[in-house]
Backbone as JSON, one array per atom type, in Angstrom:
{
  "sequence": "XXXXXXXXXXXXXXXXXXXXXXXXXXXXXXXXXXXXXXXXXXXXXXXXXXXXXXXXXXXXXXXXXXXXXXXXXXXXXXXXXXXXXXXXXXXXXXXXXXXXXXXXXXXXXXXXXXXXXXXXXXXXXXXXXXXXXXX",
  "N": [[22.46, -25.29, 21.96], [21.3, -26.63, 19.26], [20.8, -29.89, 17.64], [20.67, -30.67, 15.05], [19.02, -33.69, 13.03], [20.37, -35.69, 10.84], [19.59, -35.43, 7.15], [18.44, -37.52, 5.3], [20.25, -38.19, 1.58], [18.78, -38.03, -1.36], [19.17, -39.12, -4.58], [17.2, -39.5, -7.95], [16.66, -42.03, -9.84], [14.64, -42.2, -11.73], [12.67, -41.79, -14.86], [9.68, -41.22, -14.37], [8.41, -38.37, -13.46], [7.07, -36.66, -10.81], [6.01, -38.56, -9.12], [6.95, -41.04, -9.37], [9.53, -40.26, -8.55], [8.69, -40.26, -6.03], [8.42, -42.65, -4.87], [10.54, -44.15, -5.45], [12.27, -43.07, -3.79], [11.32, -43.26, -1.55], [11.09, -46.04, -0.87], [13.72, -46.63, -1.51], [14.87, -45.41, 0.84], [13.71, -46.7, 3.29], [14.29, -49.04, 2.82], [16.69, -49.82, 3.05], [16.51, -48.91, 6.24], [15.02, -50.91, 7.26], [16.85, -53.36, 6.34], [18.91, -52.79, 7.79], [17.81, -52.94, 10.34], [16.48, -50.77, 11.87], [15.03, -48.3, 13.8], [11.78, -46.99, 12.73], [10.26, -43.96, 11.59], [7.4, -42.74, 13.7], [5.74, -41.04, 12.01], [5.42, -40.17, 8.45], [5.79, -37.17, 6.5], [4.64, -36.29, 3.57], [5.85, -34.43, 0.85], [2.84, -32.89, -0.69], [0.14, -33.82, -2.67], [-2.86, -36.21, -3.4], [-1.76, -37.81, -5.33], [0.88, -38.51, -4.5], [0.64, -39.0, -2.26], [-0.09, -41.65, -2.42], [1.91, -43.13, -3.74], [3.4, -42.85, -2.05], [3.05, -44.89, -0.1], [2.06, -46.9, -2.07], [4.91, -47.68, -2.02], [5.93, -47.98, 0.82], [4.24, -50.73, 1.0], [5.17, -52.16, -1.06], [7.18, -52.62, 0.44], [6.36, -54.15, 2.64], [5.91, -52.71, 5.11], [4.52, -51.33, 7.62], [3.93, -47.67, 8.33], [2.83, -44.86, 9.52], [1.26, -42.68, 7.26], [1.25, -39.34, 5.71], [-0.13, -36.53, 3.68], [1.0, -33.26, 2.23], [-0.78, -30.45, 0.53], [0.51, -28.39, -0.77], [-0.81, -25.67, -2.28], [-3.53, -25.61, -1.41], [-3.01, -26.02, 1.28], [-3.51, -28.29, 2.08], [-4.19, -32.02, 4.08], [-3.35, -34.72, 3.31], [-5.13, -37.81, 3.96], [-4.28, -41.52, 4.35], [-7.05, -43.43, 3.0], [-9.23, -41.56, 3.25], [-11.72, -40.04, 1.47], [-12.34, -36.61, 1.44], [-9.65, -34.41, 1.68], [-8.21, -33.32, 4.49], [-8.79, -30.21, 5.87], [-7.06, -27.88, 8.15], [-7.52, -25.47, 10.88], [-7.07, -22.21, 9.47], [-5.35, -20.46, 11.06], [-4.45, -21.88, 13.17], [-2.24, -23.16, 15.45], [-1.34, -26.39, 14.58], [-1.26, -26.57, 11.33], [0.49, -24.47, 11.35], [2.57, -25.65, 12.31], [3.1, -28.64, 10.51], [3.19, -26.73, 8.31], [5.77, -25.67, 8.79], [7.37, -27.89, 9.44], [7.27, -28.96, 6.37], [8.26, -26.7, 4.94], [11.14, -26.12, 5.97], [11.98, -28.95, 4.77], [11.67, -28.4, 1.81], [13.52, -26.23, 1.68], [15.8, -27.98, 2.7], [15.92, -29.5, 0.43], [16.21, -27.98, -1.88], [18.46, -26.27, -1.27], [20.52, -28.75, -1.76], [19.68, -29.06, -4.33], [20.76, -26.81, -5.62], [23.52, -27.08, -5.26], [24.08, -29.82, -6.13], [23.89, -28.69, -8.72], [25.9, -26.56, -8.97], [28.02, -28.46, -9.05], [28.09, -29.49, -11.1], [28.35, -27.7, -12.88], [30.79, -26.96, -12.14], [32.06, -29.38, -12.59], [31.67, -29.37, -15.64], [33.0, -27.6, -16.34], [35.73, -27.98, -15.32], [36.27, -30.38, -16.9], [36.44, -29.19, -19.47], [38.38, -27.68, -19.73], [40.21, -29.25, -19.13], [40.45, -30.42, -22.07], [41.32, -28.38, -23.3], [39.48, -27.3, -24.72]],
  "CA": [[22.96, -25.99, 21.03], [20.48, -27.75, 19.3], [21.77, -30.53, 16.82], [19.53, -31.65, 13.94], [18.95, -35.42, 12.7], [21.04, -35.84, 9.26], [18.81, -35.9, 6.54], [19.17, -38.68, 3.74], [19.41, -37.33, 0.54], [18.64, -39.34, -2.73], [19.13, -38.53, -6.09], [16.52, -40.54, -8.48], [17.11, -42.51, -11.6], [13.39, -42.63, -12.31], [12.28, -40.65, -15.62], [8.61, -41.02, -14.62], [7.96, -37.5, -12.78], [6.93, -36.81, -9.2], [4.76, -39.65, -8.03], [7.86, -42.2, -9.33], [10.61, -39.97, -8.04], [8.41, -40.08, -4.48], [8.11, -43.97, -4.43], [11.96, -44.7, -5.53], [12.85, -42.42, -2.25], [10.58, -43.69, 0.17], [11.59, -47.4, -1.08], [15.5, -46.89, -1.37], [14.93, -44.95, 2.23], [13.1, -47.34, 4.02], [14.58, -50.52, 2.5], [17.63, -49.24, 3.9], [16.12, -48.9, 7.43], [14.14, -52.54, 7.24], [17.62, -54.0, 6.07], [19.34, -52.3, 9.12], [16.51, -53.22, 11.31], [16.49, -49.53, 11.99], [13.71, -47.87, 14.09], [11.24, -46.3, 11.57], [9.55, -42.82, 12.21], [6.01, -42.41, 13.75], [5.03, -40.56, 10.94], [6.04, -39.68, 7.38], [4.81, -36.68, 5.55], [5.47, -36.52, 2.34], [5.18, -33.18, 0.24], [2.23, -33.36, -2.29], [-1.43, -34.54, -3.25], [-3.08, -37.68, -3.16], [-1.37, -39.11, -6.01], [2.29, -38.73, -4.02], [0.71, -40.11, -0.91], [-0.47, -42.85, -3.14], [3.03, -43.19, -4.18], [4.57, -43.36, -0.62], [1.94, -46.08, 0.06], [2.67, -48.31, -2.52], [6.31, -48.29, -1.81], [5.8, -49.3, 2.23], [3.38, -51.62, 0.65], [6.14, -53.07, -1.83], [8.48, -53.56, 1.69], [5.84, -54.79, 3.49], [6.42, -51.98, 6.16], [3.19, -49.82, 7.8], [4.16, -46.36, 8.82], [1.38, -43.82, 9.43], [2.45, -41.56, 6.34], [-0.01, -38.26, 5.41], [0.45, -35.51, 2.42], [0.45, -31.9, 2.43], [-0.45, -30.11, -0.22], [0.51, -26.27, -1.08], [-1.86, -24.58, -2.72], [-5.02, -24.93, -0.2], [-2.57, -26.65, 2.88], [-5.04, -29.42, 2.53], [-3.87, -32.56, 4.34], [-4.35, -35.89, 2.82], [-4.47, -38.82, 4.96], [-4.86, -42.61, 3.42], [-8.56, -43.83, 2.92], [-10.27, -40.44, 3.42], [-12.0, -39.25, 0.12], [-11.83, -35.79, 0.98], [-8.17, -33.64, 2.51], [-8.26, -32.51, 5.83], [-8.09, -28.97, 6.44], [-6.65, -27.33, 9.71], [-7.74, -24.26, 10.94], [-5.64, -21.72, 9.09], [-5.01, -19.94, 12.03], [-4.07, -22.88, 13.81], [-0.99, -24.14, 15.4], [-1.32, -27.27, 13.97], [-1.13, -26.31, 10.5], [1.32, -23.97, 11.17], [3.71, -26.87, 12.56], [3.15, -28.87, 9.41], [4.03, -26.24, 7.4], [7.37, -25.58, 9.18], [8.21, -29.45, 8.82], [6.9, -28.95, 5.0], [8.97, -25.94, 4.57], [12.42, -27.32, 6.25], [12.07, -29.81, 3.69], [11.79, -27.45, 0.75], [14.46, -25.3, 1.82], [16.91, -28.48, 2.56], [15.64, -29.61, -1.29], [16.38, -26.55, -2.98], [19.65, -26.47, -1.16], [20.8, -29.93, -2.28], [19.71, -29.18, -6.0], [22.3, -25.95, -5.83], [24.76, -28.07, -4.89], [24.52, -30.49, -7.02], [23.86, -27.97, -10.22], [27.33, -26.26, -8.5], [29.11, -29.21, -9.13], [27.82, -30.26, -12.42], [28.69, -26.8, -13.8], [32.4, -26.85, -11.97], [32.95, -30.45, -13.36], [31.82, -29.01, -17.14], [34.51, -26.27, -16.59], [37.17, -28.66, -15.63], [36.41, -31.07, -18.44], [36.8, -28.33, -20.79], [39.71, -27.3, -19.34], [41.16, -30.65, -19.41], [40.05, -31.06, -23.34], [41.85, -27.96, -24.37], [38.61, -26.13, -25.36]],
  "C": [[22.11, -26.71, 20.13], [21.25, -28.41, 18.29], [20.46, -30.81, 15.81], [20.29, -33.13, 13.56], [19.7, -34.95, 11.34], [19.64, -36.0, 8.02], [19.08, -36.39, 5.48], [18.92, -37.79, 2.59], [19.74, -38.18, -1.09], [18.11, -38.3, -4.13], [18.46, -39.84, -7.4], [16.72, -40.92, -9.52], [15.58, -42.99, -12.26], [12.81, -41.4, -12.96], [10.78, -40.04, -15.31], [7.97, -39.86, -13.8], [8.05, -37.66, -11.41], [6.84, -38.39, -8.52], [6.18, -41.12, -8.27], [9.24, -41.67, -8.81], [10.28, -40.12, -6.12], [8.7, -41.86, -4.19], [9.45, -44.69, -4.77], [12.47, -44.17, -4.42], [12.84, -42.87, -1.46], [11.32, -45.33, -0.27], [13.08, -47.21, -0.88], [15.83, -46.42, 0.21], [14.87, -46.0, 3.25], [13.31, -48.69, 3.8], [15.99, -50.82, 3.43], [17.43, -49.3, 5.4], [15.6, -50.82, 7.84], [15.9, -53.74, 7.45], [18.61, -53.82, 7.51], [19.02, -52.42, 10.29], [16.91, -52.18, 12.57], [15.33, -49.17, 12.68], [13.16, -46.93, 13.06], [10.52, -44.92, 12.45], [8.04, -43.19, 12.5], [5.24, -42.35, 13.53], [5.81, -39.74, 9.69], [4.97, -38.49, 6.85], [5.2, -36.18, 4.16], [4.57, -35.11, 1.4], [4.27, -33.28, -1.17], [0.82, -33.29, -1.81], [-1.36, -36.35, -2.95], [-2.17, -38.59, -3.61], [0.3, -39.53, -5.58], [1.76, -39.25, -2.88], [0.52, -41.63, -1.36], [0.82, -43.55, -3.24], [3.96, -44.3, -3.25], [3.67, -44.7, -0.17], [2.46, -47.69, -0.17], [4.23, -48.83, -2.38], [6.55, -48.86, -0.11], [4.91, -50.36, 1.8], [4.69, -53.0, 0.08], [7.12, -53.5, -0.39], [8.23, -54.25, 2.42], [6.07, -54.17, 4.9], [4.72, -51.22, 6.42], [3.73, -48.96, 8.61], [3.45, -45.3, 8.51], [2.15, -42.87, 8.54], [0.88, -40.95, 6.18], [0.68, -37.49, 3.94], [0.13, -34.25, 2.55], [0.68, -31.13, 1.36], [-0.49, -28.66, -0.14], [-0.57, -25.47, -0.84], [-3.09, -24.42, -1.64], [-4.69, -25.37, 1.09], [-3.74, -27.5, 3.19], [-3.92, -30.92, 2.89], [-4.81, -33.79, 3.89], [-3.95, -37.25, 3.33], [-5.09, -40.16, 4.0], [-6.51, -42.44, 3.89], [-9.49, -43.0, 3.46], [-10.79, -40.0, 1.81], [-11.55, -38.02, 0.22], [-10.55, -34.97, 1.96], [-8.9, -33.31, 3.5], [-7.88, -30.73, 6.11], [-8.14, -28.33, 7.62], [-6.83, -26.14, 9.5], [-6.32, -23.11, 10.69], [-4.86, -20.79, 9.72], [-4.51, -20.91, 13.38], [-2.58, -23.42, 14.35], [-0.59, -25.45, 14.37], [-0.79, -27.28, 12.23], [0.36, -25.68, 10.41], [2.95, -24.69, 11.85], [3.69, -27.71, 11.05], [3.96, -28.05, 8.12], [5.4, -25.81, 7.89], [8.0, -26.41, 8.31], [8.21, -29.04, 6.89], [8.6, -27.77, 4.19], [10.68, -26.16, 4.69], [12.82, -28.12, 5.04], [12.34, -29.58, 2.05], [13.18, -26.82, 0.36], [16.16, -26.69, 1.8], [16.88, -29.0, 0.92], [16.4, -28.63, -1.69], [17.67, -26.13, -2.97], [20.78, -27.65, -1.84], [21.09, -29.64, -3.76], [20.65, -28.1, -6.04], [23.48, -26.74, -5.39], [24.96, -28.57, -5.61], [24.64, -29.87, -8.41], [25.52, -27.11, -10.04], [28.6, -26.96, -9.21], [28.98, -29.79, -10.54], [28.55, -29.13, -13.35], [30.63, -26.61, -13.43], [32.92, -28.13, -12.39], [32.81, -30.24, -14.87], [33.55, -28.14, -17.04], [35.38, -26.93, -16.86], [37.31, -29.41, -16.63], [36.76, -30.68, -19.58], [38.11, -27.6, -21.03], [40.96, -27.73, -19.64], [41.69, -31.04, -20.92], [40.89, -29.88, -24.04], [40.96, -27.01, -24.9], [38.5, -24.61, -24.68]]
}
């Protein structure tokens, strides 16, 4: 039986789109690790491209934290690495790309499941309020 580590769940307050959301989530998550003197991961993988990688790096810089970070863009399966002009393209049939895709797909699955839970709670809450108000 495998035991999965808990995934942190973060709702964002930023109206500025995905870059702002990534910056907010990264800053909140790693500020907590800094405050708790908890160990950092060996690598952070961001879902997205150059812009999302940049947003995550800015959040790490704000915290004074130096953690290796990459981003994987889904459309072309490109991996963006800090300070590299062009993205890396792994062998489409290689195990490395497959592994990174599995990590990304698990993150997507988790995010979609959590989003559905939030929407369900919102609908149930709205129905409950409507019943209480007699509508």
